[in-house]
N, C-alpha and C positions, 0 to 999 in steps of 0.2 A: 646976529642974523638971530631967528629965533628958531626954536625948536625942541621939540616934547623931549624931557630929560629925566631919565630914573632915578631917584636919589639914593632908595634903600626898596627894598624887598615891599613890594604894599604901598609903593610911595613915587607917584610921579604926578611934574607940573608944565606944564610948557612958559617958559622964559625965554632970557635972551641971553647966549651964548658968543663967545669969539668967534669971528668969520673964519672958516678953514684956509688954511695956505699949504698951497702943497709943496711936496718933496720933491727932488730929481727928476722923478719919475712916477710924477704923481700927476692928475687931473680934480679939477672942482668940477661937481656938476651942480647944475641948477636941477634941484629935483622937480620933476614933473609931479609924479606920483607915488605914495610910497602905500603897501600892503598890508594890511593886519592878519596874523594864525594863528596856531593853537601855542608857537615858541614861544612869544612874545607874552603869550599870558605867562608861561613857567620862567620868563626873565625875569615880569614883574614879582612873581611871587617869589624871584631868591632862586631857582631851582639849576637853572641852566649857566647862571652869570654871578661871578661875587664880584664883579668890577665895579662900582659907584663913583659917583656918579656915569652915566649910560644914553648918550642917545639912543633909542630902538630903531628896529625898521631896519631887515635883512631884504626886503621885495621893492626894489627901487631902481626905478630910469630915469633921464634928463637929459638934457644939455652942457656939453664940456663949454663950459665959461672961461677956464682958467690952465694953463700948462706950467708942469713942474722945466725946468730946461733942460732935462735930459728926455722930453717927450718931443718924437717922430711921427708918430702912432697913428695921433688924432689932430683936429685940427679946431680951434673954435668954431663953436655951431655945430659940431658933431652929434647926434642923437646917441645917445648906449642905454644898452643894458648893464648893470650888477651883476656879478657872478658873487655872491658875497663870504663865498668861504675861502677859507685859508690856512693852506698846511705848512710841515715844517720837510717834507722830500727827506727827512733823516730818520725818524724811525723804524722801529720793524715793520708797520704796518704801510708807510709812505713806500717801503724800499720794494712792498712784495706788490706794489700798486695801485692798495686799496688805501689811498687818500682819504677817503672819506671818512676813514676809521684812523687818520691821526690821533693821536695822543697827545698831540697840545694842539690840535683843532683852536680856530677861532674864526672870528667872522665879523663883517661889518655889522653891526647894530644886535651882537652877541657879545663880544669884548672890545671891539672897538667901536665907535662912534658912527649910527649908520644912516638911514636916510626918513628919520621922521622928523626932517628941517631943512631950512628952506636950501641949503648949499649942505655936500658933500665932499671929501677929500680922498679918493680912490682910487689905488695903485694902478696904473694902465695896464697889466696883466690881469685885472679881474672884471676891464672892461671890453663889453662887444658892439661890434658898431653896429644900428639898426637897418636894415631895410629901408630905402625913401617913405615907403607906403604904412608901415607901422609906427604908430604913434606913441611917442614916448610917456604918454598920458595912461593908455594900456600896457605898456612893457613892465608894467611891474609884474604882471599875470604871468610872466618868462620863467621867474623863480620859481613858483611854484609846480608850473611845467614840467621844468625840468627835474624835480624831485619825482613826480608821478612817473616820467621816462625811465628813470633809477629804478621804479619800484617794479616796471616791466623789464628791466634788464634779469632781475634775480628771480624770476620766475618761471617754470617751464611751460610754456605757453604753449598750448598746440593748438592749429588750424579746427574749428569745430564745435574746441571746448565750451564749456556752460560755465557761468560767473556768477558768483553773489556778492555785491558790495555792501557791507556796514556803512550808513554814513551817506546823505545825499547834501554834505556839505560843497565847499569848494574842492579837497581834494578828492573828494570819491566824485565828483560829476567829474573832473579831469580824468582818473583813473577807469573811469565807466565814457568816455570818448574815445579814450586811446586801446581800450578795449577791441572798440567795435572797427577799428583802423587793423585793429591787430588780428584781427581774424577768427575771433570769439564768435560763435552762434550764437547767442543770446545774453543779456548784461541785465540781472535785477538786481533791484535796489529794497536798501530797509534804513526805515529812519522813523522817528516818531514825530517830525516834524510837517503836519500836510501839506504846508507852504513848499518845503525843498521834494515833498514829493513830486511835487507839480513840477516844479521844474527840471528833474529827472525825467519827466515821461514828455515835459516838452521837447529835451534834449536825446529823446528819442529808447530810452532805456523798454526794455520788454514789460516789467510789471515795477512796480511800486509801492510799497505797501509797511505796512508797521511791524510785523511781524513776519518771520523766514515760514512760518505754523500755516500763513496765508496762501504759500506757494505750496505747486504740487512737483514735488520733487524727490519723490521719494525714496532714491540714491544718492543724492547728494547732489554739489555740484564739485566740477575738476578743479575748479579755482576758489574760491575764499578768500576776499579780502575786507580788513578792517578799517576800515579808515574814520573811526570813530576815536578811538584812546579808551575806550569806556571798559570797566570789567565786564560786565553784561553782555556786550552786545562782542567782544572778545572770546567768551567761554560759550555763548551759543553759536558762533561762527566755527570753533573748533570743529562742535560735532556736526556740521553741518556737510565736511568735506567728503568727496565720495573717496571710492579708493584710487587708489594709485593719485588722488589729486593732488593740490597742495594749498596751504593758509597762508596769506602774507601778511606782516601785522605791520601797516604803515601808517596807522595814526601812530602821534606821539601820546601816551600815558605818562601818569603822573610815577615817580621814583614806585611808592605806596602802594603801583597796582599787582594785581596776585590773580592768577588763572589758572584752574586745575588740567590737567593732561591727561589721557588714556595709556600709560604708556606699550600695554599690549595693545593697544589699536594701532597704535603707531605704527610698533612692527609686523602684526600682522596682514594689514592693508595700505603698505608702504606707503604713508602720510609724510608728506613735506612740510615742516611748518618753518618760514624763514622769513628773516625782517626788511630791512632796507632804510638805511642812514642816507638821507641827504641826497647830495648827488654825488655822480660818479663820470665823468668825462662826459655829462649830458644838458650844459649850458647850452651850448654850441647847436646842439640839434637841437634844443628847446625854442630856441631863435626861429631855424627854419620852419621847425615844425606851426611856431605861431605866425611864420610871414603865410604860411599857405592857406592857414584860416584852417586849422585843427580845434579850434577852440573858438568861441566869439564872444570878445571882451564884453561887447550889449549886455548877451544872458549874464554873463560871470560877475561881472562889477555889478553890485545894487547898494552901493551905497558910497559916496563922495563926500566927504564933510571936511572942512577947513581945519589946517594944522591944529590952529586954535582950540580946537575940541578933540582932540588927542585923547584924552580923558575920557568924554563920552563914545568915542569908538571904539575904545577897548569895552565899556561897559557892552554895547551893542553887541559886540563881539561874544563876550563872556555869556551875553543869555542867549546865544544860538539865533541873534538873528539877521537876516539877510544874507550873502551869500560873500560873496568877496569885498570888503571893506578897504575903503581908502582913503589916507588925507592926501589932501592938496595945498602944499605947502604955499 
């Protein structure tokens, strides 16, 4: 089969590799679509993975085309989404129920071959059957949606609060859409890309600007979310939190990124600074919300490229062009 393969840090090629064979409790999926995200760039740069060669792609869905000998939950032809993260259930964090913080966590597309290929082998416990009206080609959006849901799980959100989100890419827009459903009174967005701000307006944000200085909010915001991972955005956002408010670090930063905080201000204003890591019991909820139409794939998916153009898709993503970029095997 054809697959995109990272052969080492900064090195990727589309080549032919052996077809996958299911183990007793595995299925083989004919991949309908595979989305790209910031984690893929970090993996390509050698930051989040060191096991190469590796087929990337942790956002994927498709059709079951082969079953392991012990699989009874699925049938050939089922359309499934893939929850790509797997954990040990044995380390101190898993035993606390914080499985997303597992000490030996891995996943499809991060430590085992993922969905940037014609076919992928996946354990049955990581597959979720899609509702009949959900298209598998759209369903790779479910994984990032499940990450956004986890983001809202960790924050102290109050009905009627006001939110400021940095970054109008896919994840920022998903956070904005979920905020609207979570009872937030207003959501304003900051991004340096005018095209992305136009999409934010289209999806109903209350203001879309290139700098928070353009917004009239002298007391700040009860909720500030960074969905960029950019040091400058993070630093600016930390200074925009209202008293008693929360700053959520949702974007993936590089290991070397740094920001300065004011400990006295955090103490005096009772500001909460928190992070959100991947997913925690949120993938199935994301399937339900996606099926309910909380996000529109026709708006979120801007580019669909053939698998053979995976390197070009990576460059499009790196340049910040479009919204969600998919490869179609």
